[in-house]
C-alpha positions in Angstrom: 100.2 97.5 54.9 101.7 99.1 57.8 102.7 102.8 58.2 106.5 103.9 58.1 107.7 104.3 61.8 108.3 107.7 62.9 111.4 108.8 64.4 111.6 109.5 68.2 111.1 113.0 69.5 114.4 113.0 71.2 116.4 112.4 68.1 114.0 115.1 66.0 115.1 117.3 68.6 119.0 116.8 68.5 117.9 116.8 64.4 116.7 120.3 64.9 119.1 121.8 66.9 121.9 120.5 64.3 119.9 122.4 61.5 119.7 125.2 63.6 123.2 125.4 63.9 124.3 124.9 60.1 121.6 127.1 58.6 120.9 129.7 61.0 124.5 130.0 62.7 122.8 129.4 65.8 124.8 128.7 69.0 123.9 125.1 70.2 124.2 126.3 73.9 121.2 128.5 73.0 119.4 126.4 70.7 119.5 123.3 72.6 117.7 124.4 75.7 115.0 126.0 73.7 114.4 123.0 71.5 114.4 120.9 75.0 111.9 123.3 76.6 109.6 122.9 73.3 110.0 118.9 73.4 108.9 119.0 77.2 111.2 115.9 77.6 112.0 113.7 80.4 115.5 114.4 82.3 116.7 111.0 80.7 115.8 111.9 77.1 117.0 115.6 77.4 120.1 114.3 78.5 120.3 112.0 75.5 119.7 114.8 73.3 122.2 117.0 74.6 125.1 113.9 74.5 123.6 113.4 70.5 124.0 117.2 69.9 127.4 118.1 71.6 128.7 114.7 70.6 127.9 115.2 67.0 129.7 118.8 67.0 132.6 118.0 68.8 133.1 114.5 66.8 132.2 116.2 63.2 135.5 116.1 61.9 136.4 112.4 62.8 132.7 111.4 61.9 133.1 112.9 58.5 136.2 111.3 57.9 134.8 107.9 58.2 131.5 108.6 56.8 133.5 109.7 53.5 135.2 106.1 53.4 131.4 104.7 53.6 129.8 106.8 50.9 130.6 106.6 47.0 130.5 110.3 46.3 132.1 113.4 48.1 130.3 114.5 51.2 129.7 118.3 49.9 127.6 116.5 47.4 125.5 115.0 50.0 122.1 116.7 50.9 123.2 119.0 54.1 120.2 117.6 55.8 121.3 113.9 55.0 124.7 114.5 56.6 123.0 115.8 59.8 121.2 112.4 60.3 124.2 110.5 59.4 126.4 112.5 61.8 124.0 112.1 64.9 123.9 108.1 63.5 127.9 107.9 63.5 128.0 109.5 67.0 125.5 106.7 68.2 127.4 104.0 66.9 131.0 105.1 67.7 130.8 106.9 70.8 127.4 106.0 72.8 126.0 103.2 74.5 123.5 102.6 71.5 123.0 99.4 70.2 123.7 99.0 66.4 120.1 98.0 65.2 118.6 100.7 67.1 121.1 103.6 65.9 120.4 102.4 62.1 116.7 102.1 62.6 115.8 105.3 64.4 118.6 106.8 61.8 116.3 105.5 58.7 113.1 106.9 60.3 114.8 110.1 61.0 115.8 110.8 57.5 112.5 109.9 56.4 111.0 112.0 58.9 113.0 115.1 58.1 114.1 114.8 54.4 111.7 112.0 52.6 111.8 108.7 52.0 114.7 108.8 49.0 117.9 109.0 50.9 116.6 106.2 53.5 118.6 103.3 51.6 121.7 105.3 51.7 121.4 106.1 55.6 120.8 102.4 55.9 123.5 101.0 53.7 126.2 103.8 55.1 125.1 103.0 58.7 125.3 99.7 58.5 128.9 99.9 56.8 129.9 102.2 59.5 128.7 99.9 62.5 131.0 96.8 61.2 133.8 98.6 63.3 134.6 100.7 66.1 136.1 104.2 66.3 139.3 103.6 66.9 139.5 101.0 63.9 138.3 103.3 61.9 140.5 105.9 62.7 143.3 103.6 62.1 142.1 103.3 58.4 141.3 107.0 57.6 143.6 109.1 59.5 146.5 110.2 58.0 149.7 108.2 59.5 151.1 110.1 62.5 154.8 109.6 61.5 153.9 110.9 57.9 151.8 114.1 58.8 151.2 114.4 62.5 149.3 117.5 62.3 147.0 115.5 59.9 146.8 112.8 62.1 145.8 114.7 65.0 143.0 116.5 63.1 141.2 113.5 62.4 141.6 111.9 65.2 140.5 114.6 67.7 138.3 116.4 65.2 139.5 119.7 64.7 140.4 121.4 61.7 144.0 121.2 60.7 144.6 125.3 60.8 143.6 125.2 64.6 145.6 122.0 65.0 148.7 123.7 64.0 147.8 127.1 65.5 147.5 125.3 68.8 150.9 123.2 68.3 152.9 126.6 67.7 151.3 128.0 71.2 152.5 125.2 72.8 156.4 125.5 71.4 155.7 122.8 68.9 155.1 120.1 71.4 153.0 117.4 69.8 152.6 115.6 73.0 150.9 118.5 74.8 149.1 119.4 71.6 147.3 116.1 71.5 146.4 116.7 75.1 145.3 120.1 74.5 142.9 118.6 71.5 141.6 116.0 73.7 140.7 118.4 76.8 138.6 120.4 73.9 136.5 117.4 73.4 135.7 117.0 77.4 132.4 119.0 78.1 133.3 121.7 80.6 132.5 121.7 84.4 129.5 124.3 85.4 131.6 127.0 87.4 129.8 129.5 89.4 130.9 132.6 90.7 130.4 134.5 94.1 130.3 138.0 93.0 131.9 140.2 95.7 129.7 142.3 98.0 126.8 140.2 97.0 127.5 136.5 97.8 130.4 134.7 99.0 131.7 131.2 98.0 130.4 129.5 101.3 126.8 130.3 100.3 127.5 128.5 97.3 129.0 125.4 99.1 126.3 125.2 101.3 124.1 124.8 98.4 126.0 121.6 97.0 128.8 123.5 95.1 132.3 122.3 95.7 135.5 124.9 95.8 136.8 126.2 92.7 140.2 125.0 91.5 142.3 128.4 91.6 140.2 131.4 92.0 138.6 132.3 95.4 135.4 133.5 94.0 134.6 130.3 92.1 132.9 127.0 92.9 132.1 124.1 90.7 128.7 122.5 90.7 128.8 118.9 89.7 125.0 118.4 89.4 121.8 120.4 89.2 120.7 123.2 87.3 122.6 126.4 88.0 119.4 128.7 87.5 117.9 126.9 90.1 120.0 128.5 93.1 118.8 131.2 94.8 122.0 133.4 94.5 122.3 132.7 90.9 118.7 133.5 90.2 118.8 136.9 92.2 122.1 137.8 90.1 124.4 137.7 93.5 126.0 134.9 91.8 126.4 133.7 88.1 128.1 130.9 86.0 131.6 131.9 85.1 134.5 129.9 83.7 137.2 130.1 86.4 139.6 131.6 83.9 137.7 134.4 83.0 137.4 134.8 86.8 141.4 134.4 87.2 141.8 137.7 84.8 139.6 140.0 86.3 141.0 139.3 89.7 144.3 139.7 88.5 143.9 143.0 86.6 142.1 144.1 90.1 145.4 143.0 91.8 147.7 144.4 89.5 150.1 147.1 91.1 149.5 150.6 89.9 150.8 154.1 90.9 148.8 156.5 92.5 145.0 156.9 92.7 142.7 153.7 92.1 139.2 155.3 91.8 138.0 154.9 88.0 137.7 151.4 86.3 136.8 150.7 82.9 135.5 147.5 81.3 136.0 148.6 77.1 134.2 145.5 75.8 131.8 144.6 78.8 128.9 142.1 77.3 127.8 140.0 78.4 129.1 141.2 81.9 130.5 138.4 83.7 133.9 140.3 84.2 132.1 143.4 84.6 130.0 142.1 87.4 133.1 140.7 89.2 134.9 143.9 88.7 132.3 146.1 89.9 131.9 144.1 93.0 135.6 144.4 94.0 135.9 147.9 92.7 133.3 149.1 95.3 135.0 148.1 98.6 138.1 150.2 97.5 136.5 153.3 96.9 136.4 152.8 92.9 133.6 152.8 90.6 133.7 150.4 87.0 132.1 152.0 84.0 131.3 149.1 81.8 131.0 149.7 78.0 128.9 147.6 75.5 128.5 148.4 71.8 125.4 146.3 71.3 122.0 147.5 73.4 121.0 144.1 74.1 124.2 143.2 75.3 124.5 146.2 77.3 121.0 145.2 78.9 122.8 141.9 80.0 126.0 143.5 81.6 123.3 146.2 83.3 121.4 142.4 84.7 124.9 141.1 85.5 126.3 144.3 87.1 123.4 145.5 89.1 124.2 148.7 90.9 128.1 147.9 91.4 128.7 149.6 88.0 127.7 152.3 85.3 126.8 150.9 82.1 127.2 153.0 78.8 126.3 151.5 75.6 129.1 152.9 73.4 131.9 151.9 70.9 135.3 151.2 72.8 137.1 151.6 69.2 135.6 155.3 69.3 135.8 156.3 72.7 133.8 159.2 74.0 135.6 160.0 77.3 138.7 162.1 78.4 142.2 160.4 77.7 144.2 159.4 80.3 141.2 159.4 82.9 141.0 155.7 84.0 143.1 153.9 86.9 142.2 150.2 85.5 141.0 149.1 81.7 140.1 145.8 81.1 140.1 145.3 77.4 138.5 141.6 76.7 138.4 142.0 72.6 136.1 140.1 70.4 138.2 137.2 69.3 138.0 134.1 67.4 136.8 132.0 70.6 139.0 129.2 70.0 139.9 129.1 73.7 136.3 127.9 74.5 135.6 125.1 72.0 134.7 122.9 74.9 131.4 124.8 75.3 131.1 126.1 71.8 132.1 123.1 69.7 130.2 124.5 66.6 133.0 127.4 66.4 135.4 125.2 65.5 133.6 124.5 62.2 132.1 127.8 61.7 135.6 129.9 62.2 137.8 130.5 59.1 141.7 131.2 59.5 140.7 134.1 57.3 138.7 135.4 60.1 141.5 136.1 62.6 142.9 138.8 59.4 139.4 140.7 59.8 139.5 140.8 63.6 143.1 141.9 64.0 142.4 145.6 63.3 139.9 145.7 65.6 141.9 144.1 68.5 144.6 146.4 67.7 142.5 149.6 67.8 140.6 148.5 71.1 144.2 147.8 72.5 145.5 151.2 71.6 142.4 153.2 73.0 142.7 151.2 76.1 146.3 152.2 76.7 145.2 156.0 76.0 142.4 155.9 78.5 144.2 154.6 81.1 146.2 157.4 83.3 150.2 157.3 83.7 150.8 154.8 86.5 147.5 153.0 85.6 147.4 149.7 84.0 145.3 147.7 81.1 144.6 144.3 81.1 144.4 143.0 77.6 142.6 139.5 77.5 141.3 137.2 74.8 139.2 133.5 75.2 142.2 132.3 72.6 145.3 130.5 72.4 146.0 131.9 68.7 149.3 134.2 69.1 147.9 136.2 66.2 145.3 137.2 68.4 147.2 137.3 71.7 151.1 138.5 71.9 151.1 139.3 68.0 148.5 142.2 68.5 150.1 143.0 72.2 153.7 143.2 70.4 152.6 145.2 67.5 150.9 147.8 69.8 153.5 148.2 72.4 156.5 148.4 69.7 154.9 151.5 68.3 154.7 153.2 72.1 157.7 154.4 74.1 154.9 154.9 77.4 154.3 151.5 78.2 155.7 148.6 80.2 154.7 145.2 80.1 154.3 143.6 83.7 154.7 139.9 84.6 151.5 138.7 85.1 152.1 135.2 86.5 152.5 136.8 90.2 148.8 137.6 90.1 147.7 134.0 89.4 148.4 133.0 93.0 148.6 129.0 93.2 148.4 128.5 89.4 150.8 126.2 88.1 152.3 125.8 84.3 152.2 129.4 83.5 155.1 129.5 81.2 157.8 132.1 80.9 155.9 135.1 81.0 155.5 137.9 81.1 151.9 136.8 79.5 149.5 134.3 80.9 148.0 131.6 78.7 145.3 129.5 80.5 144.6 126.0 78.8 142.0 123.4 79.5 144.3 120.8 79.6 146.6 122.3 82.4 144.2 124.3 84.2 140.6 123.0 83.6 139.6 126.5 82.3 138.9 128.1 79.0 142.1 129.2 77.1 142.2 132.6 78.3 145.0 134.8 77.4 145.9 137.9 79.6 148.9 141.0 79.4 149.2 143.3 81.7 150.3 146.7 80.6 151.3 150.0 82.8 151.3 153.4 81.3 154.3 154.8 82.0 
C-alpha cells in the first residue's frame, strides 16, 4: 500500500502565509519573508510562493465568485482552511502557468497535509470543475452584467469589495472607464522604489548600483531586480525603500511657500519614518530642525533608525500635543487611514477593511488636523496627507476642519509637484496608481493666517 503523497514545501509555505493573514491579521509583506526564510527555498521556488500568496490575496474576490459556482454550499460554510487551499488552487489554474493535473493533485495533497483526509474529495471535485474553463470564461458567467450593475461587475472582475469600487468611482467623478483602470492598477505588483535621503545619499549613487531614475521625484530611483537590502546605501540607512508618491508629498511640503522664519518642522505621525527621514534631510541644509513624533514606542524606534541624526524623535501622541501652540513653521500630519491607496502592496487590506472603519477613523483624523493647525504659527504651512483616495478621509476631513476656522487658507498644491501630470482641478492633489504609478496618496496644503 503506497503512502499518501505530501504537498510540496512551496505550496505549504504559501498556505501558511494565507492562514497567518486570515487567523492572525498578519500582513503578507511581513509574514511572507519570514516564512520564506524558515523554508530556505531556492530563488525560483521563493518566487513561486510569492506569486501564489499575492495572487491569491489580490484575486480572492474573483476566485470566490468562481468557487461559489463550483461548490454546492455557501463558501462561508466551508472550513476556512479548505477555502485557503481552494483559493491557492484557483490562482494556479486561472492565472499561472501550472498544468491542471499538477495544480489539482498538489492542492489535494495540500488539503490532506493541512486539514486532513476528509476534504480531499471536495477539493479534487471543485478544482477539476474549475479547470474546465479559463478565468475570462468563468467571469463572463459569474459576474453581474456590466449593463445592469456596472459597480458589481467591476467588483467581481477586478476583485475588489463593492464599497471600495464605489468609493473609487466617486473619487474619480463617476468615470467608470477610469475606475476600471484604477482597479486594474491595484492588481499589478508595485515597482521597488528607492529614496536617496538628502544629505546622506544621492540618486546617482543608486543609479550606479543598477537602479534607474524615478518617474517624478528627484530623490527616487527604481530597482527592477534584486534585493534592495543588499545595496550598501540601503543597509547603511542613507537610502531606503519608499513609494514615489510618499516622496512627492514630503517634497511638496518642504517647498510650500510660507511667510517668515523656516526653522522648526514637525512630523505629527512619523511612524515608520520614511517621510520623516526625507524631511529631516531637507531641513538640515536650510538651518531647520525636524521633530518627529510617534505614539507607539516600537514605531518610534523605526523612525529613529530611519532619520539618524537628521531629526529629533519624540514618543508622544499627536492627538494630545505637549508643545506650545503656534511654534512650528512646517507641519506634516500623515494621518492613520484605511490604506486603500496602497492595495497594490497590501492586497489583504481590501478584504480586512470594512466601510464602517472609516467612521471610527474620522474623529482621529479630524483631531490630528486640528492639532496640526494649532501647532503651526501664523504664516506657516500644514500638509494633511493620507494614503487613500476615499473622499471621507481626504477632502471631507479638510472641509470639515477648515469650515470651522477663520485663520486658514488652502494653497494650490499642484504647483509643488513639478512635471507631474493629471493632477485634476486642485487645490488638493490626489495621486493614483493608474495615472502616476504611485500609491494613491492625497495631499492638502493649508497656511495659517
